[in-house]
MDAnalysis code that builds the backbone (N, CA, C; Angstrom):
import MDAnalysis as mda
import numpy as np

u = mda.Universe.empty(207, n_residues=69, atom_resindex=np.repeat(np.arange(69), 3), trajectory=True)
u.add_TopologyAttr("name", ["N", "CA", "C"] * 69)
u.add_TopologyAttr("resid", np.arange(1, 70))
u.add_TopologyAttr("resname", ["MET", "ILE", "LEU", "PHE", "ALA", "LEU", "LYS", "LYS", "ASP", "GLN", "VAL", "LEU", "LYS", "PRO", "HIS", "SER", "ALA", "PRO", "MET", "ASN", "THR", "PRO", "LEU", "LEU", "ILE", "LEU", "GLU", "GLY", "THR", "ALA", "ARG", "VAL", "THR", "ILE", "GLY", "ASP", "GLU", "ASP", "PHE", "VAL", "LEU", "PRO", "LYS", "GLY", "ASP", "ASP", "ILE", "ILE", "LEU", "PRO", "LYS", "ASP", "ILE", "ASP", "HIS", "GLY", "VAL", "TYR", "PRO", "LEU", "THR", "TYR", "VAL", "LYS", "PHE", "LEU", "LEU", "ILE", "LYS"])
u.atoms.positions = np.array([
    [0.734, -1.234, -0.017],
    [0.125, 0.006, 0.051],
    [0.974, 1.266, 0.006],
    [0.412, 2.196, -0.606],
    [1.003, 3.468, -0.647],
    [-0.014, 4.721, -0.289],
    [0.480, 5.268, 0.538],
    [-0.391, 6.551, 1.058],
    [0.080, 7.857, 0.283],
    [-0.695, 8.531, -0.345],
    [-0.329, 9.878, -0.883],
    [-1.225, 10.835, -0.188],
    [-0.576, 12.261, -0.200],
    [-1.106, 13.236, 0.511],
    [-0.626, 14.509, -0.537],
    [-1.828, 14.934, -1.255],
    [-1.334, 16.110, -2.102],
    [-2.196, 17.413, -1.750],
    [-1.448, 18.527, -1.809],
    [-2.051, 19.903, -1.821],
    [-2.945, 20.132, -2.963],
    [-3.687, 21.038, -2.920],
    [-4.656, 21.319, -3.971],
    [-3.841, 21.532, -5.359],
    [-2.714, 22.335, -5.304],
    [-1.975, 22.564, -6.418],
    [-0.948, 21.634, -6.889],
    [-0.759, 20.478, -6.334],
    [-0.005, 19.450, -6.646],
    [-0.814, 18.173, -7.662],
    [-0.018, 17.547, -8.565],
    [-0.848, 16.783, -9.396],
    [0.107, 15.419, -9.466],
    [-0.405, 14.335, -9.554],
    [0.168, 13.139, -9.990],
    [0.026, 12.952, -11.338],
    [1.102, 13.499, -12.186],
    [0.989, 13.564, -13.764],
    [0.620, 11.955, -14.308],
    [0.043, 12.146, -15.587],
    [-0.408, 10.753, -15.988],
    [0.752, 9.914, -16.596],
    [0.558, 8.721, -16.087],
    [1.358, 7.506, -16.121],
    [0.715, 6.304, -16.005],
    [1.331, 5.201, -16.477],
    [0.640, 4.048, -16.505],
    [1.486, 3.183, -15.591],
    [0.801, 1.776, -15.124],
    [1.214, 0.831, -14.346],
    [1.197, -0.360, -14.944],
    [2.060, -1.296, -14.538],
    [1.790, -2.781, -15.197],
    [0.927, -3.558, -14.572],
    [-0.069, -3.155, -13.677],
    [-1.136, -3.934, -12.938],
    [-2.176, -3.145, -12.677],
    [-3.358, -3.699, -12.631],
    [-4.587, -2.958, -11.995],
    [-4.232, -2.451, -10.616],
    [-4.631, -1.172, -10.219],
    [-4.273, -0.833, -8.843],
    [-5.518, 0.078, -8.444],
    [-6.124, -0.553, -7.181],
    [-7.218, 0.000, -6.672],
    [-6.740, 1.424, -5.969],
    [-7.490, 2.411, -5.931],
    [-7.237, 3.929, -5.347],
    [-8.516, 4.040, -4.416],
    [-8.148, 4.475, -3.261],
    [-9.420, 4.866, -2.164],
    [-9.042, 6.325, -1.869],
    [-10.052, 7.182, -1.937],
    [-9.733, 8.451, -1.471],
    [-10.072, 8.337, 0.188],
    [-9.080, 8.843, 0.905],
    [-9.381, 8.965, 2.415],
    [-9.854, 10.228, 3.053],
    [-9.311, 11.227, 2.171],
    [-9.598, 12.624, 2.876],
    [-9.791, 13.460, 1.406],
    [-10.922, 14.615, 1.318],
    [-10.755, 15.344, 0.526],
    [-11.433, 14.985, -0.867],
    [-11.168, 15.736, -2.089],
    [-11.742, 15.196, -3.185],
    [-10.732, 15.522, -4.491],
    [-10.772, 14.477, -5.308],
    [-9.862, 14.565, -6.536],
    [-10.556, 14.266, -7.736],
    [-9.747, 14.968, -8.726],
    [-10.174, 14.470, -10.229],
    [-9.397, 13.313, -10.830],
    [-9.488, 12.241, -11.098],
    [-8.774, 11.227, -11.413],
    [-9.150, 11.091, -12.911],
    [-8.009, 10.989, -13.822],
    [-8.150, 10.730, -15.270],
    [-7.634, 9.291, -15.524],
    [-8.466, 8.692, -16.340],
    [-7.934, 7.268, -16.885],
    [-8.460, 7.340, -18.461],
    [-7.101, 7.257, -19.118],
    [-7.186, 7.582, -20.507],
    [-7.975, 8.974, -20.705],
    [-9.253, 8.787, -21.524],
    [-9.802, 10.072, -21.933],
    [-10.887, 10.458, -20.902],
    [-10.984, 9.738, -19.857],
    [-12.194, 9.704, -19.060],
    [-11.898, 10.475, -17.669],
    [-12.652, 11.117, -17.085],
    [-12.464, 12.064, -15.985],
    [-13.474, 11.616, -14.948],
    [-13.101, 11.412, -13.787],
    [-13.921, 10.977, -12.540],
    [-13.541, 11.865, -11.540],
    [-14.618, 12.373, -10.855],
    [-14.628, 13.139, -9.513],
    [-14.741, 12.307, -8.426],
    [-13.929, 12.083, -7.432],
    [-14.067, 10.896, -6.448],
    [-13.807, 11.744, -5.007],
    [-14.817, 11.877, -4.341],
    [-14.850, 12.436, -2.955],
    [-14.397, 11.446, -1.925],
    [-14.318, 11.702, -0.754],
    [-13.748, 10.882, 0.282],
    [-14.727, 9.542, 0.452],
    [-14.006, 8.458, 0.541],
    [-14.669, 7.205, 0.596],
    [-15.069, 6.397, -0.701],
    [-14.889, 7.187, -1.848],
    [-14.936, 6.508, -3.104],
    [-13.805, 5.955, -3.723],
    [-13.891, 4.908, -4.433],
    [-12.664, 4.155, -5.041],
    [-12.702, 3.760, -6.270],
    [-11.586, 3.578, -7.015],
    [-11.752, 3.311, -8.528],
    [-10.511, 2.237, -8.832],
    [-10.747, 1.501, -9.755],
    [-9.624, 0.706, -10.176],
    [-8.788, 1.346, -11.389],
    [-7.431, 1.728, -11.330],
    [-6.792, 2.166, -12.263],
    [-6.112, 1.107, -13.072],
    [-6.646, 0.902, -14.335],
    [-6.317, -0.330, -15.227],
    [-4.981, -0.369, -15.401],
    [-4.339, -1.274, -15.715],
    [-3.063, -1.673, -16.067],
    [-2.937, -1.121, -17.459],
    [-1.749, -0.540, -17.828],
    [-1.133, -0.100, -18.931],
    [-2.032, 0.901, -19.686],
    [-2.831, 1.493, -19.047],
    [-3.393, 2.978, -19.308],
    [-3.225, 4.136, -18.510],
    [-2.926, 5.144, -19.115],
    [-2.415, 6.430, -18.524],
    [-3.517, 6.844, -17.337],
    [-3.081, 7.134, -16.251],
    [-4.009, 7.695, -15.265],
    [-3.217, 8.794, -14.535],
    [-4.011, 9.716, -14.049],
    [-3.478, 10.946, -13.188],
    [-4.313, 11.260, -12.093],
    [-3.840, 11.994, -11.354],
    [-4.643, 12.359, -10.024],
    [-4.519, 13.922, -9.999],
    [-5.772, 14.843, -9.938],
    [-5.658, 16.201, -9.891],
    [-6.469, 16.543, -8.633],
    [-5.979, 17.001, -7.455],
    [-6.456, 17.241, -6.027],
    [-7.628, 18.620, -6.528],
    [-8.843, 18.542, -6.064],
    [-9.782, 19.651, -6.051],
    [-9.709, 20.403, -4.535],
    [-8.955, 19.536, -3.762],
    [-9.056, 20.065, -2.388],
    [-7.715, 19.278, -1.940],
    [-7.286, 19.731, -0.508],
    [-6.472, 18.777, -0.114],
    [-6.938, 17.411, -0.025],
    [-5.896, 16.324, -0.396],
    [-6.514, 14.985, -0.672],
    [-5.535, 14.084, -0.021],
    [-6.054, 13.081, 0.587],
    [-5.335, 11.958, 0.848],
    [-5.709, 10.559, 0.202],
    [-5.108, 9.808, -0.352],
    [-5.714, 8.497, -1.033],
    [-4.645, 7.466, -0.960],
    [-5.242, 6.192, -0.834],
    [-4.447, 4.947, -0.957],
    [-4.289, 4.201, -2.122],
    [-3.100, 3.745, -2.407],
    [-2.985, 2.849, -3.721],
    [-2.623, 1.429, -2.951],
    [-3.230, 0.415, -3.785],
    [-3.196, -0.913, -3.055],
    [-2.393, -1.682, -4.198],
    [-1.258, -2.016, -4.165],
    [-0.570, -2.635, -5.097],
    [-0.329, -4.138, -4.802],
])
């Protein structure tokens, strides 16, 4: 597991991973991009980041999220 904490002006730039990775929002709200799709995720929401597809995280507020690898 990896815990991220990002300020509103920080981003996790688009990149891909070699495995499907669950992402769980622990605090705040973030816009998550997967390929050409955007998802707004508030606290408590989760999403699967599919393997080999670019994804990025753009905080809309201070955000903490957990990646489970």
